[in-house]
C-alpha positions as CSV (number, residue, x, y, z in Angstrom):
1,M,-5.0,-18.5,14.1
2,K,-3.3,-21.5,12.5
3,Q,-0.6,-22.8,14.8
4,S,1.9,-22.8,12.0
5,I,1.4,-19.1,11.5
6,I,1.6,-18.4,15.3
7,E,4.9,-20.2,15.3
8,I,6.3,-18.2,12.4
9,T,5.2,-15.0,14.2
10,E,6.8,-16.0,17.4
11,R,10.1,-16.7,15.6
12,I,10.0,-13.3,14.0
13,I,9.2,-11.7,17.4
14,E,12.1,-13.5,19.0
15,K,14.7,-12.7,16.4
16,S,13.5,-9.0,16.3
17,K,13.5,-8.4,20.1
18,P,16.7,-6.3,20.3
19,T,15.9,-4.1,17.2
20,R,12.2,-3.8,17.9
21,S,12.6,-2.8,21.5
22,S,15.2,-0.3,20.6
23,Y,12.9,1.1,17.9
24,L,9.9,1.3,20.2
25,Q,12.0,3.2,22.7
26,R,12.9,5.8,20.1
27,V,9.2,6.1,19.2
28,K,8.3,6.6,22.8
29,D,11.0,9.2,23.4
30,M,9.8,11.2,20.4
31,Q,6.2,10.8,21.3
32,N,6.8,12.1,24.8
33,R,8.2,15.5,23.7
34,T,6.2,18.7,23.7
35,R,4.6,19.3,20.3
36,G,6.8,21.2,17.8
37,A,5.0,24.6,17.8
38,D,5.3,24.8,21.6
39,R,8.9,23.4,21.8
40,M,10.8,25.0,19.0
41,G,12.3,28.5,19.0
42,C,10.0,31.3,18.0
43,A,12.0,32.1,14.8
44,N,11.7,28.4,13.8
45,V,7.9,28.4,14.3
46,A,7.5,31.7,12.5
47,H,9.3,30.3,9.5
48,A,7.1,27.2,9.5
49,I,3.8,29.1,9.6
50,A,4.8,32.2,7.7
51,A,2.8,31.4,4.5
52,L,-0.3,30.3,6.4
53,P,-3.5,32.4,6.7
54,K,-3.7,34.3,10.0
55,N,-6.5,32.0,11.2
56,D,-4.4,28.9,10.6
57,K,-1.5,30.4,12.5
58,L,-3.9,31.0,15.4
59,K,-5.1,27.4,15.3
60,I,-1.5,26.0,15.5
61,V,0.0,28.4,18.0
62,E,-2.7,29.5,20.3
63,E,-5.4,26.9,20.0
64,K,-2.9,24.0,19.7
65,K,-5.1,22.3,17.0
66,P,-3.6,19.4,15.0
67,N,-1.4,20.4,12.1
68,L,-1.3,17.7,9.4
69,G,1.7,17.1,7.2
70,I,1.0,16.1,3.6
71,V,3.7,14.1,1.7
72,T,2.7,13.9,-1.9
73,A,4.1,12.0,-4.9
74,Y,2.0,14.0,-7.4
75,N,3.2,14.4,-10.9
76,D,1.0,14.5,-14.0
77,M,3.1,12.1,-16.0
78,L,2.1,9.1,-13.8
79,S,-1.5,8.3,-14.5
80,A,-1.9,6.9,-11.0
81,H,-0.6,10.1,-9.4
82,K,-2.3,12.7,-11.7
83,P,-5.5,12.6,-9.5
84,Y,-3.4,14.0,-6.6
85,E,-3.0,17.3,-8.3
86,D,-5.7,19.1,-6.2
87,Y,-5.5,16.9,-3.1
88,P,-3.6,19.4,-0.9
89,K,-6.3,22.0,-1.4
90,I,-9.0,19.4,-0.9
91,I,-7.3,18.1,2.3
92,R,-6.9,21.6,3.7
93,N,-10.6,22.2,3.3
94,F,-11.4,18.8,4.9
95,A,-9.0,19.5,7.8
96,A,-10.6,22.9,8.5
97,N,-13.9,21.1,8.9
98,Y,-12.3,19.1,11.8
99,G,-10.7,22.1,13.4
100,A,-7.2,21.2,12.0
101,T,-4.7,22.7,9.6
102,A,-2.7,21.0,6.9
103,Q,0.6,21.8,5.1
104,V,2.5,20.0,2.3
105,A,5.5,18.8,4.1
106,S,7.3,17.4,1.0
107,G,6.9,16.4,-2.6
108,V,8.7,13.2,-3.5
109,P,9.8,11.9,-6.9
110,A,7.7,9.2,-8.5
111,M,8.8,7.3,-11.5
112,C,6.9,4.8,-13.7
113,D,8.6,1.5,-14.6
114,G,6.1,1.3,-17.5
115,V,7.8,4.4,-19.1
116,T,11.4,3.5,-18.3
117,Q,11.2,-0.3,-19.0
118,G,14.1,-1.2,-21.3
119,E,15.6,2.3,-21.0
120,P,18.5,3.6,-19.0
121,G,16.1,5.3,-16.6
122,M,15.1,1.9,-15.3
123,E,18.4,1.6,-13.6
124,L,17.2,4.3,-11.2
125,S,13.9,2.5,-10.4
126,L,14.9,0.5,-7.3
127,F,17.2,3.3,-6.1
128,S,14.2,5.7,-6.2
129,R,12.6,3.9,-3.3
130,D,15.3,5.1,-0.9
131,T,15.3,8.6,-2.5
132,I,11.6,8.8,-1.9
133,A,12.1,7.7,1.7
134,M,14.8,10.4,2.1
135,S,12.7,13.1,0.4
136,S,9.7,12.4,2.6
137,S,11.9,12.4,5.7
138,I,13.4,15.8,4.7
139,G,9.9,17.2,4.8
140,L,8.9,15.6,8.0
141,S,12.2,16.6,9.7
142,H,10.7,20.1,10.0
143,D,9.1,18.5,13.1
144,V,6.0,20.8,13.2
145,F,3.4,18.1,12.3
146,D,1.1,16.1,14.6
147,G,0.2,13.5,12.0
148,V,0.9,12.6,8.4
149,L,-1.1,11.9,5.2
150,M,0.9,9.9,2.7
151,L,-0.2,10.4,-1.0
152,G,1.3,7.7,-3.2
153,I,0.4,4.5,-5.0
154,C,3.0,3.1,-7.4
155,D,5.8,0.6,-7.3
156,K,8.6,2.2,-5.3
157,I,6.6,5.1,-3.9
158,V,4.5,3.4,-1.3
159,P,7.4,1.4,0.1
160,G,9.5,4.5,0.2
161,L,6.8,6.5,1.9
162,L,6.2,3.8,4.5
163,I,9.9,3.5,5.3
164,S,9.9,7.2,5.9
165,A,6.7,7.1,8.0
166,L,8.3,4.4,10.2
167,H,11.4,6.6,10.7
168,F,8.9,9.2,12.1
169,G,7.1,6.4,13.9
170,H,5.8,8.6,16.7
171,L,3.3,10.2,14.3
172,P,-0.1,8.9,13.5
173,T,-0.1,8.3,9.7
174,V,-2.8,7.5,7.1
175,F,-2.1,6.5,3.5
176,V,-4.4,8.0,0.9
177,P,-4.9,6.2,-2.4
178,A,-6.5,7.7,-5.5
179,G,-7.7,4.5,-7.3
180,P,-7.3,2.6,-10.6
181,M,-8.1,3.8,-14.1
182,S,-11.2,2.3,-15.7
183,T,-10.8,-0.9,-17.6
184,G,-9.5,-0.6,-21.2
185,I,-9.0,-3.5,-23.6
186,D,-8.7,-6.9,-22.0
187,N,-5.3,-8.3,-21.3
188,T,-5.7,-11.3,-23.7
189,T,-6.3,-8.9,-26.6
190,K,-3.4,-6.7,-25.6
191,S,-1.1,-9.8,-25.4
192,K,-2.2,-11.0,-28.8
193,V,-1.3,-7.7,-30.5
194,R,2.1,-7.8,-28.8
195,E,2.7,-11.3,-30.2
196,K,1.7,-10.2,-33.7
197,Y,4.1,-7.2,-33.4
198,A,6.9,-9.6,-32.4
199,Q,6.1,-11.7,-35.4
200,G,6.1,-8.7,-37.7
201,L,2.3,-9.2,-38.5
202,V,1.4,-5.6,-37.3
203,G,3.4,-2.4,-37.2
204,R,4.3,0.1,-34.5
205,E,1.1,2.2,-35.2
206,E,-1.2,-0.8,-34.4
207,L,0.9,-1.7,-31.3
208,L,0.8,1.8,-29.9
209,A,-3.0,2.0,-30.5
210,S,-3.4,-1.3,-28.6
211,E,-1.2,-0.2,-25.7
212,S,-3.0,3.2,-25.5
213,A,-6.3,1.4,-25.3
214,A,-5.0,-0.5,-22.3
215,Y,-3.3,2.5,-20.6
216,H,-5.8,5.3,-21.3
217,G,-6.7,7.6,-18.4
218,E,-6.2,8.7,-14.9
219,G,-5.6,6.1,-12.2
220,T,-3.4,3.1,-11.6
221,C,-2.7,0.6,-14.3
222,T,-5.3,-2.1,-13.9
223,F,-3.1,-5.2,-13.9
224,Y,-2.1,-6.7,-10.5
225,G,1.5,-5.6,-10.5
226,T,3.6,-3.9,-7.8
227,A,1.4,-0.7,-7.6
228,N,-1.9,-2.6,-7.0
229,S,-0.1,-5.1,-4.7
230,N,0.9,-2.1,-2.6
231,Q,-2.7,-1.1,-2.3
232,M,-3.8,-4.6,-1.2
233,L,-1.1,-4.6,1.4
234,M,-2.0,-1.2,2.8
235,E,-5.5,-2.5,3.3
236,A,-4.2,-5.6,5.0
237,M,-2.0,-3.5,7.3
238,G,-4.9,-1.2,8.3
239,L,-3.1,1.9,6.9
240,H,-5.9,3.0,4.6
241,V,-9.5,4.0,5.2
242,P,-11.2,0.5,4.9
243,G,-12.0,-0.3,1.3
244,A,-10.2,2.7,-0.2
245,A,-7.8,0.9,-2.5
246,F,-9.6,0.2,-5.7
247,V,-12.2,2.9,-6.1
248,H,-11.9,4.9,-9.4
249,P,-10.5,8.4,-9.0
250,H,-13.7,10.1,-10.1
251,D,-16.2,7.8,-8.5
252,G,-18.4,9.8,-6.2
253,I,-17.3,7.8,-3.1
254,R,-13.6,8.7,-3.6
255,S,-14.0,12.2,-2.2
256,L,-15.8,10.8,0.9
257,L,-13.0,8.3,1.4
258,T,-10.4,11.1,1.4
259,D,-12.5,13.1,3.8
260,E,-12.7,10.1,6.0
261,A,-8.9,9.7,5.9
262,V,-8.5,13.3,7.2
263,K,-11.1,12.7,9.9
264,L,-9.5,9.5,11.1
265,L,-6.1,11.1,11.3
266,V,-7.4,14.1,13.3
267,Q,-9.3,11.7,15.7
268,N,-6.1,9.6,16.1
269,I,-4.2,12.7,17.1
270,K,-6.8,13.9,19.5
271,K,-7.7,10.6,21.2
272,D,-5.5,7.7,22.3
273,T,-2.9,8.4,19.6
274,I,-1.8,5.3,17.7
275,P,1.6,6.2,16.2
276,V,2.4,4.3,13.0
277,G,5.5,2.8,14.6
278,E,3.4,1.0,17.2
279,L,0.7,0.1,14.7
280,V,3.1,-1.7,12.4
281,D,4.1,-4.6,14.6
282,E,5.0,-8.2,13.9
283,K,1.4,-9.3,13.5
284,V,0.7,-6.5,11.0
285,I,3.8,-7.5,9.0
286,I,2.5,-11.1,8.9
287,N,-0.9,-9.8,7.7
288,A,0.8,-8.0,4.9
289,M,2.8,-11.1,3.9
290,A,-0.3,-13.2,4.0
291,A,-2.2,-10.8,1.8
292,L,0.6,-10.9,-0.8
293,L,0.7,-14.7,-0.8
294,A,-3.1,-15.1,-1.0
295,T,-3.4,-12.8,-4.0
296,G,-0.3,-13.9,-5.9
297,G,1.1,-10.4,-5.6
298,S,4.3,-8.8,-6.9
299,T,7.6,-10.5,-6.2
300,N,9.1,-7.0,-5.7
301,H,7.5,-7.0,-2.3
302,L,9.9,-9.6,-1.1
303,I,12.6,-6.8,-1.4
304,H,10.4,-4.0,-0.2
305,W,8.7,-5.6,2.9
306,V,12.0,-6.9,4.2
307,A,13.2,-3.2,4.2
308,I,9.9,-1.9,5.6
309,A,9.9,-4.4,8.4
310,R,13.5,-3.5,9.2
311,A,12.5,0.2,9.4
312,A,10.2,-0.8,12.3
313,G,12.9,-2.9,13.9
314,I,11.3,-6.2,12.7
315,I,13.6,-8.8,11.1
316,I,12.1,-10.9,8.3
317,D,13.6,-12.6,5.3
318,W,12.5,-14.6,2.2
319,T,12.5,-17.9,4.2
320,D,9.7,-16.4,6.3
321,F,7.6,-15.7,3.2
322,H,8.3,-19.2,1.9
323,N,7.3,-20.9,5.2
324,L,4.2,-18.7,5.5
325,A,3.1,-19.6,1.9
326,K,2.7,-23.2,3.1
327,S,-0.1,-22.1,5.4
328,V,-1.8,-19.4,3.3
329,P,-4.2,-20.4,0.4
330,L,-4.2,-18.7,-3.0
331,L,-7.6,-17.0,-3.2
332,A,-7.3,-14.6,-6.1
333,S,-6.7,-14.8,-9.9
334,V,-5.9,-11.4,-11.3
335,Y,-3.8,-10.6,-14.3
336,P,-1.0,-11.6,-14.8
337,N,-2.1,-14.6,-12.7
338,G,-5.5,-14.7,-14.5
339,K,-7.6,-12.8,-17.0
340,A,-9.4,-10.4,-14.6
341,D,-8.1,-6.9,-13.9
342,V,-8.3,-5.0,-10.6
343,N,-11.6,-3.5,-11.4
344,E,-13.1,-6.9,-11.9
345,F,-11.3,-8.0,-8.7
346,Q,-12.9,-5.1,-6.8
347,A,-16.3,-5.9,-8.3
348,S,-15.9,-9.5,-7.1
349,G,-15.2,-8.5,-3.5
350,G,-11.6,-7.3,-3.8
351,P,-9.4,-6.8,-0.7
352,A,-12.4,-7.0,1.6
353,F,-13.2,-10.5,0.4
354,I,-9.6,-11.7,0.7
355,I,-9.2,-10.2,4.2
356,R,-12.4,-11.7,5.4
357,E,-11.6,-15.2,4.2
358,L,-8.0,-15.1,5.6
359,I,-9.3,-13.9,9.0
360,D,-11.9,-16.7,9.0
361,A,-9.3,-19.3,8.0
362,G,-6.9,-18.3,10.8
363,C,-4.4,-16.8,8.3
364,M,-4.6,-13.2,9.5
365,Y,-4.5,-11.6,12.9
366,P,-7.8,-9.6,13.4
367,D,-6.8,-8.1,16.7
368,V,-4.4,-5.5,15.5
369,A,-4.4,-1.7,15.6
370,T,-5.5,0.1,12.5
371,V,-6.1,3.7,11.5
372,S,-9.9,3.0,11.6
373,K,-9.4,1.9,15.3
374,G,-11.8,-1.0,14.7
375,G,-9.4,-3.9,14.1
376,L,-8.8,-5.6,10.8
377,G,-12.4,-6.9,10.6
378,E,-13.4,-3.4,9.5
379,Y,-11.4,-4.0,6.3
380,A,-13.5,-7.0,5.5
381,K,-16.4,-4.7,4.5
382,Q,-17.2,-2.6,1.5
383,P,-17.7,1.2,1.6
384,E,-20.9,2.6,0.1
385,I,-22.8,5.9,0.0
386,K,-26.1,5.9,1.9
387,D,-28.0,9.2,2.4
388,D,-24.9,11.0,1.2
389,K,-22.8,9.4,4.0
390,L,-20.1,6.9,4.0
391,V,-21.1,3.5,5.4
392,W,-19.5,0.0,5.4
393,T,-21.6,-3.1,4.5
394,E,-21.0,-6.8,4.8
395,L,-20.0,-8.7,1.7
396,A,-22.0,-11.6,0.3
397,S,-20.9,-14.9,2.0
398,E,-20.2,-16.6,-1.4
399,S,-17.9,-15.5,-4.2
400,V,-19.5,-13.4,-6.9
401,D,-17.1,-14.9,-9.4
402,E,-15.1,-18.0,-8.5
403,S,-12.8,-17.4,-11.5
404,I,-11.5,-14.3,-9.8
405,V,-11.9,-14.8,-6.0
406,R,-12.6,-17.9,-4.0
407,K,-13.4,-18.8,-0.4
408,A,-10.6,-20.2,1.8
409,D,-12.2,-23.7,1.8
410,K,-12.1,-23.9,-2.0
411,P,-8.9,-22.0,-3.0
412,F,-7.1,-21.9,-6.4
413,S,-4.2,-23.6,-4.5
414,E,-3.7,-24.7,-0.9
415,S,-0.5,-22.7,-0.7
416,G,0.3,-19.1,-1.5
417,G,1.4,-17.7,-4.8
418,L,5.1,-17.1,-4.2
419,R,8.0,-19.5,-3.6
420,L,11.7,-19.3,-2.6
421,L,14.0,-21.2,-5.0
422,K,17.3,-22.4,-3.7
423,G,20.2,-24.1,-5.5
424,N,23.9,-24.1,-6.1
425,L,23.6,-20.8,-8.0
426,G,21.9,-18.9,-5.1
427,R,18.4,-17.9,-3.9
428,S,15.5,-16.4,-5.9
429,V,11.8,-15.9,-5.7
430,I,9.2,-17.0,-8.3
431,K,5.5,-16.2,-8.6
432,I,4.2,-19.7,-9.1
433,S,0.6,-18.4,-9.3
434,A,1.5,-17.1,-12.8
435,V,3.1,-20.4,-13.9
436,P,0.9,-23.2,-15.4
437,E,1.0,-26.3,-13.2
438,E,2.4,-28.4,-16.0
439,K,5.5,-26.2,-16.0
440,H,6.2,-26.3,-12.3
441,I,8.9,-28.9,-13.0
442,I,11.2,-28.3,-16.0
443,E,14.0,-30.7,-16.9
444,A,16.4,-29.3,-19.6
445,P,20.1,-28.6,-20.2
446,C,21.3,-25.5,-18.5
447,N,24.2,-23.1,-19.1
448,G,25.5,-21.1,-16.2
449,F,26.9,-17.7,-17.0
């Protein structure tokens, strides 16, 4: 590891000692209790399993098999979350194959900034994160689950789900993505139509046709905004099945990745349980921050990851991101930082390439707990189907496309893609990876208001 990153980590560990130790004690206290179905009153348990088939009731009560809680952000208005419609049924079937049961613990709201942008509904967007955390926690408060599968992708949803998971930090937890939509029209073409509309050269009909060609099917929007930054960070934190982030919802491997998520969760419950509260430690938070900086990810995460870390008793702030950026190179160029979309990013190596390069450059801690139980190095490989089975293979040593991803010894920039700005008006964050270099310094009259 780079000494500068070790020093940042040590400072975070030191300032987090009181809150982190208190948090871990709560996790331990919860973990040491008797499981819910054996501890709770008989009427409580009867209510919890009333709607289950008789065989599943037997598994939970008599055989003491794992009961998985599913928290889903499904709705069929968000393209990214539409694929989750049948996931509870699919997961129940997968769970049965591993001798477990599964119940939907909670459904959480999921809004799309793309729909509410410029409308009054956008005023609810940031507030929805904490509503999601509360909604998830209401479901998990039934306290009859041995592990959790979190189904969510978009902007405020993943941060809200992770905050909730950390408040139930004694439970093993796996996040289950559903993947991006296929590539529509390229971003340059889309931007040109928007410019023509603003100039009055095309009408609303042409603009809507262009936008609909960009946002056209099931899956996450393909630009590298908050939703896809979420998925990059889940990989870097070891909370996904390795390589699950950017596989299309209807790609044949997607079902195998979801099956693997269920299998890993059951294994984590049965053997040497790694509760999510212990898994998400200071090093894992640093890994997430490094992944964000190395890819020029969403500035929204400087709000979200401060809150996520705090939910685990870890204290970070924007200064930590700023200091870390000096030691983490910019390795990706994905729209709006470049022309490529996330499908092209994935085809060029995607999260696995970035994670491998950051580990090799001493910018990420490889020796951390993950849901795969193999350390972060497992996330530097690509999943493939071989003989109808899921396998992980090594990436090519060189970049497939240096206009999209680069090795750490030949980065787009020696420092990460976000910066903290300070002045007499306050503090703010800027994504410098999306700003042309000739505009990094601007001198002009300014009106304060």
